[in-house]
C-alpha positions in Angstrom: 62.2 92.5 129.6 65.3 91.5 127.6 67.5 88.9 129.0 71.1 89.7 129.7 73.6 88.0 127.4 77.1 87.1 128.3 80.0 88.4 126.3 80.7 84.9 125.0 77.2 84.4 123.8 77.2 87.8 122.0 80.6 87.0 120.5 79.4 83.5 119.3 76.2 85.1 117.9 78.3 87.6 115.9 80.8 85.0 114.9 78.1 82.8 113.4 76.3 85.8 112.0 73.3 85.2 114.2 70.3 87.5 114.9 71.2 91.1 115.4 74.5 90.9 113.5 74.7 93.3 110.6 76.3 92.5 107.2 79.6 94.3 108.0 80.0 92.5 111.3 79.4 89.1 109.6 81.8 89.9 106.7 84.4 91.1 109.2 84.1 88.0 111.3 84.4 85.7 108.2 87.5 87.6 107.2 89.0 87.2 110.7 88.1 83.5 110.6 89.8 83.0 107.2 92.9 84.9 108.4 93.1 82.8 111.5 92.8 79.5 109.6 95.4 80.7 107.1 97.8 81.6 109.9 97.3 78.2 111.6 98.0 76.3 108.3 101.1 78.4 107.7 102.3 77.8 111.3 101.8 74.1 111.1 103.6 73.7 107.8 107.1 72.2 107.7 110.0 74.6 107.5 111.2 74.8 103.9 107.8 73.9 102.5 105.2 76.0 104.4 105.1 79.0 102.0 104.9 76.7 98.9 102.0 74.8 100.5 100.3 78.0 101.4 100.7 79.2 97.8 99.1 76.0 96.5 96.2 76.2 98.9 95.6 79.8 97.9 95.7 78.9 94.2 93.2 76.0 94.7 90.8 78.2 96.6 90.4 80.5 93.6 89.0 84.0 94.3 88.5 87.4 92.7 90.3 88.4 89.6 91.6 91.4 91.6 93.3 89.2 94.2 96.5 88.5 92.4 97.3 92.1 91.3 96.4 93.5 94.8 98.5 91.0 96.7 101.5 91.4 94.3 101.2 95.2 94.3 100.7 95.3 98.1 103.6 93.0 98.6 105.9 95.2 96.5 104.7 98.3 98.3 105.3 96.8 101.8 108.7 95.5 100.7 109.6 99.0 99.5 108.6 100.3 102.9 110.8 97.6 104.5 113.7 98.7 102.4 113.1 102.3 103.5 113.1 101.2 107.2 116.1 98.9 106.8 118.6 101.3 108.3 116.4 101.7 111.4 117.1 99.0 114.1 114.3 96.4 114.1 111.3 97.0 111.9 113.0 96.9 108.4 113.4 93.1 108.3 110.0 92.4 109.8 108.3 94.7 107.2 110.4 93.1 104.4 109.2 89.6 105.5 105.6 90.7 105.7 105.8 92.0 102.1 107.4 88.8 101.0 104.6 86.9 102.7 102.1 88.9 100.6 104.0 88.2 97.4 104.4 84.5 98.3 100.6 84.0 98.3 100.5 84.8 94.6 104.0 83.9 93.4 105.5 80.5 93.5 109.0 82.0 93.1 108.5 84.2 96.1 107.2 81.2 98.1 110.2 79.2 97.2 112.5 82.1 98.1 110.9 82.5 101.5 111.1 78.7 102.2 114.8 78.8 101.2 115.4 81.9 103.4 113.5 80.4 106.3 115.7 77.3 106.4 118.9 79.3 106.3 117.7 81.8 108.9 116.7 79.0 111.3 120.2 77.6 111.0 121.8 80.9 111.7 119.4 81.6 114.6 120.1 78.1 116.1 123.9 78.7 115.8 123.5 82.2 117.5 121.4 80.8 120.3 123.9 78.0 120.9 126.8 80.6 121.1 124.7 82.7 123.4 123.9 79.8 125.8 127.5 78.7 125.9 128.9 82.2 126.5 129.9 83.4 130.0 128.2 86.5 131.4 131.0 89.0 130.5 130.8 87.9 126.8 127.1 88.3 126.8 127.4 91.8 128.2 130.0 92.6 125.6 127.7 91.2 122.8 124.8 93.3 124.1 127.0 96.5 124.1 128.3 95.8 120.6 124.7 95.1 119.4 123.5 98.4 120.9 126.4 100.2 119.4 125.6 98.8 115.9 121.9 99.7 116.3 122.9 103.2 117.4 125.2 103.5 114.4 122.6 102.3 112.0 120.1 104.7 113.5 122.6 107.6 113.1 123.4 106.5 109.5 119.7 106.4 108.7 119.2 109.8 110.2 122.2 111.3 108.2 120.9 109.7 105.0 117.4 111.0 105.4 118.0 114.4 106.9 121.5 115.5 105.9 121.8 118.6 103.7 
């Protein structure tokens, strides 16, 4: 009779590539582990230096000859999608930054640009948060209404640009 295994035991077995794990599962788990480690390194990096450090680490690690063209091409495509979605409220900037992150893994210039942008965006976000915290409730309500109006206007403009005859 086979013994019952806990989920944790099965997960650990698959994570380490133990008995019963097929090659695809092992490869997928290794990829997830590398992605997780990469994210932790990036997260722990100092603002203004983290993307350049990540770039250096990726270059030292080496890899396939296809890595650089794939990451640069993928980054450019994702950034193009971000530009397309820029008029829509929300996802455009996030998609642009994801594409920039892909580019920064293989381009020192892109890494420097992201580090520069991160420092400036942190300053702006800190200023905005300070204004928000100091503002009385009626001003906050007004800011939310203005923000929603701007988002609705951007959505309408995007709609008109894409579907107007």
